[in-house]
N, C-alpha and C positions, 0 to 999 in steps of 0.2 A: 442402412441407417435405422435406428430404433426410434419409434414414435410412441410417446406415452399416451395411453388412453386415460382420460380423467376418471376419477372415482364417481362422477355423476352418472356414469353408465349403470352403476349399482348392481353389477353382476359379480365382480371380484373373482372368486374361485371358480365360477362357472363361465367366465369369459372364454377360456380355451374350449375347443371342441371335445365332446365326449364326457363332460363332467356335469353331474346333477347334484342338487343340494336341496335340503328342506329342513324345517325346524318345527317344534311344537312347544306349547307351554305345559310342562309336566308338573308344575307346582314345586320346583326345587328352590326357587328364589323366595326371599322374604315377602316381596310383593307378588301377589298372584296375578295371573293373566299375561305375564311376559314370557315370550319364548325362552326356554332355557335348556333344551335338548335338541341337538343339531346333528345332521348326518350329511356327509359328503361322499359321493360315489362316482367311480369312473366306469364307463361302459367297457373299457378295456383294462386289462391288468397293467399296472404301472411299474416302471423303474422308480425306486423311492430312495430318499436320503433324509437324514434327520440330525439335528443337534439337540441335546437335552441339557437339563440343569447340571451344574457342577457340584451341587449340594451333596454332602456325604450321606444324607438321608433323603433319597428321592421318593416322591409320591408314588403310590401304587400304579397309577396309569402310566407313569414314565417307565417304571420297571417292566411293565407288560409290553409297552410299545417298543422298548429297546429289544425285547426278545422277538417280537413279531416282525420287526424290520431287519433283523439280522441277515436275512437272505437278499436284501436289497429290493424286495418286491412288496407291493401293497395295492389295494384297490379301493379301500374305503376308510373313512375316519369318523368316529362317533365322539361327540364332545358334549359335556354338560357344564353349566354354570350353577352357582349357588352352593357348591360343595367341592372342595379341592381333593377330597379323598386322600389327604396327606397325614402322615403320622397316625395311621390306622392299622398298622401291622398286617398280619396274615389275613385277617378278615377283610381289610381294605383291598388287598390284592385279589381275593376271591370275588369281591364286588366288581372290580374292574373286569375280571374274566367274564363274569355274568353279563356285564354291560356289552362287552364285545360279542358274546354269544347271542344276545338278544338282537343286536344290530345285524349280525350275519344272517340270523334266521329270518328277520324281517325282509332283508334284501332278497334272499332266496325265494321267499313267499311272494313278494311283490313282482319279481321277475317272472315267476312261473304263472302268474295270473295276468300278465300283460300281453298275452297272445304270442309269446315267443315259441318258436318251434322246438327249442331245447331248454332244459333247465339251466339255471345259473350255477356254474361250477365255482363256488366261493368257499374257501376254507375260513374258519374262524381266524386263523393266523394272517389272513389277508386284510384284516381290519385293525386299524390303529385306534388308540383311545387317548383322550385328554380330558382333564377336569380342571375347573377353576372355581374359586370361592373361598369360603372359610375353611381353615385347616382344623384337624383334630376331631372331625365328625365323620361318621359312617355315611356312605351314600344311601339315600332312600330308594333302594333298589326296587321296591314294590311300585313306586311312582314311575320309575323308568320303565318297568315291565309293562305297566298299563298304558303309558304314553307312546312307546316306540311304534306300535302299529298305526298311529295317527299321523306319522310323518309322511308327507307327500313330496316326492322328489321331482324336480323339474329343472329345465335349463335356466330359468330365471330365479332360482332359489338362492343364489349367492348372497344377495342382500339380506335375506331372512337368516341365513346361516351366520353372517357377520353380526347381526343384532343379537342372536341367541347366545353368543359366547361372551358378551359383555358382562362385567361385574360393576365396578365403580366408574367405568367409562361413561362419558356423557354422549359420545357419538360413535357410530361404527366406523371401522378403519378398513378401507378397501383401495386397491390400486390394480392397474393392469398395464401391460405394454405389448406392442406388436412389432414384429420385424419380418422382413422378407429375405429369403435365401433360396437360390436355385429355382426361382419362379414360384415358390410356395410361401404362403403367409403363416407365420407361427405366432402363438400367443402365450403370454405368461400372466397369470392372475394371482391375486393373493388377498388375504384379509388377516387382521391381527386384533388382539385385545391386550390392553395393558394400560394402567393409569397410575398405580402405586406399586411400591416395592420394585422399582426399576433401577438397574445398575448394570454396567458392562459385565460381560460373561453371560450373555443372552438376555440380560435384564429379567424382569419377572413378567412373563408374557406367554401367550400362545400365538403362534403365527403359522398359517397354512398357505402354501404356494402350489399352484398347479400349472401344467403346460401341456400343450398338444404336440410338442416336438418329440421326435424319437431321440433319446439321449443315452449314451453309454453310462453305466453305473459309476465308474471311477470319475468320469468327467463331471457327472451330476454332483457327486459328493464334494469334489474340489470346488466346483462353482458355488455350492451352498456355503462352504466354509469361508471362501473369500468374500462373498456377498455379506455374510454375517459380520465379518471383521470390519467392513466399511459402513455398516448400518446399525444393526441391533447391538453390537458390541461398543458402539460409540454414543449411546444414549444413557442418561442417568436422571433420576428424579430425586431419590432419597438415600441412595447408598445400600439399599437392602435388596436381596435376591430371594428366590422362592424355590421350593422343592418340586414345582410343577413346570418349570420352563420347558417349552417344546417349540421347535421350529422344524416343520416338515415340508418337503417338496415331492410332488407326484408328477411324473411325466408319462403320458399314456401313448404318445406317438400317433394320435388320431389324425394329425394333419399329413402324415405320410412323409416320404422322402428318405434320404440316407441318414443313418445314425450319426448324431453329432458327437464328436470326440475332439480332444485337443488337436489343434492344427488343421482341421478340415473346414471347408466353407460353411459358414453359419455358426461356428462355435463361438467366435468372438461376439457376434450379435446376440446369441443366446445368453452369454455371460453378462453382457451389458444390460439386457432386458431384466434379468433376475436381480442385478444390483439396483437398477432403477426402481423396481417394485419394492425391494427391501428398504431402500432409503426413504421412499415415500411413506411406507408403513411405520418405519422407525420415527420419522419426524412427526407423524400423526400421533404416535404414543407420547412423545415428549410434549407436544402441544396440548394434549388432553390430560396431562398429569393432574393428579388429585389436587384440587384447590388452585391450580396454576392460572395465572392471568396472562403470562407471556412465554413465548418460545425464545430460548437463548441459543444462538448459534456461535460456536467457538471455532474459529479457523486458525490453525497454526501452520505457518509456512517457514521456509528457510531453516528447517531442522536438519541435523546431521543424518538422521535415519528415520524411516517410517515409524519404527517403534517409538522413537523420541517424540515425533509429531503427535502420534496417537496418545501417548502417555500424557503429554502436556495438555492436549485438548481435553481429554477426559478429566484430568485433575481440576482444571478450571471449571468445567461444566458441573462437577460435583461439589464444588466449594460452597458450603452454607453461607459464607460471608459474601461471595459474589452473588449468589441467588437472592440473598436478602437485600443487597444493594440494588439489584435490578428491580425487585418488587417495590422498593422505596423511591425509584426514579433517581437514584443517587449514583452518578458516574464515578464511583470510588475505584478508579483503575488500579490503585496500588494493591488492592486485593487480588487482582488478576496476576500481577507480577509475582506476588507472594506465592500464589498457587503454582505458577510455572516454576518458580525457583525451588519449590519443595517436591516437585513431581518426580525428580530423578532424571529428567531429560537434561542433556547438555545445554547450558545457557550461559551467556556472557552479557553482563549489563551493558557494556559499551557497544555491543552489536545488535541490541534488541530495540525494536520499534513496536509501539502498541497503538491500536486504533479502536475507538469506542464509537459505535454508530457512524463509522466513516471518518471520524475526526481523530487526527493524530495527537495523542496526549503525552506521548513519551517517545523520544527519538535518541537512539545511540547514547543511552546513559543519562539523558537530561530530560526533566519534565518540561512540557511546553505550555504556554499560556493558551487558554481557550475560554469561550463564553460559557460559564458554568450553568446559567439559567437556560440557555438555548440547548445545551447538551442534556440537561435534566429533562427538558420538554421532549427532546427526541427519544429519551429512554421510556417515555410513556407509551410508545408504540407497542403493538402486541407482538412484535418481533424485535429482539435486541441482538445486534451483531457485534461481536468482538473479534478482532484480528490481531494476532501476535506474530511478528516476523522476527525469528531468532537470528537471522543473518549468518547462519553457520553452514548451510548446505542447501539442498534442493528438495528435500522431502516435505510433504504437506499432509494434513489430515483435518477432518471436520468432525466435531462432536456436537451433540444437541442436548440441552437440558431445559430447565424451567425455573421460574422464580419460586421462592419459598414463602408461603402465605399462612395466615391464621387459619384459613379454611382447610389446609392440609392437616393441621393439628386437630381440628374439630372432626374431620372425617375419620382419622385414625384413632382418635380417642373414644369414638362411639361405634367402632366397626362391628362389634359383636353384641352391643347392648342397645 
């Protein structure tokens, strides 16, 4: 059985054995003094998998990381906030290459001065890179060059890493899970950033997962895809996506044991642990959305297919009308039905039931009487749950979103000014 470790542990990506992390304030953010350059390192070379933005114009760090992870191996990740290094052309790509080179050089230097009997064998291509922040600006590579040697890696550095990658986030987002198989304990840790420009197809985010389990590459890739489908692909804030979306997982096998692959003991538990961590991080992104005051959970059941359930849930979560109604504490459930009906999922009015904060307001084609003041009061909670039963099958899915507020408009109208 998988047991979730709460984010209060504050280690996230360094919860699994063999992972170190650290961060430094390089002066890349508008506000000085905040950590904005972070490094994650595994003491063992990792099997790695990733999902990236579907944008036709990917940011330079995405292009480089795609190249470096092509062999399914990696050992380190360097990340900066304050500048997305997107829409910067060939110069931006060279800046990302330089950032990777600086990180690799620093790791080799630190390892050789740590009393090790042998030098660290780390190729530049073993380092992945991610950037977040304002688009259309070159990386201040001189600041990165000056700050990189100041990063101190340690087993407790996961929390600092999670803080350093934030942009408009108000809180760091971390989660971890542990499971036992074959008498061994394995861990999955993770952190993410994301607050605005969030929408299915990875949303606009950076997310980093780690594990000390030994995992076959093909199984790791399949696990990451299925976990993303149940988590990061099911959140939305504002319908926009980014050129920097990156979701990475590194598995270093430090806990030992037989390699996990489809069908062997421990494989199902590993997949469950990765899904748990991804869902917790995805919900944290939706909860911390720019200007948001409420998390909205949309649960669709009774759909003909999983695709229908996911499509309907995502459509409701992304509806500006539903989001505005939730913000105003207005249980205007007709907006939910309208979103489901336009989603493309199979739906029949006479088969549909709808619940708002646990109250059935529509049953099999007929609206029901309810206490409007009481339901409005219940909508003031910081979590609003909407459940739609399509009554056509057994498939189900959950999506998460947030309310739409004046503060979201203010944040995004002043983002660069």
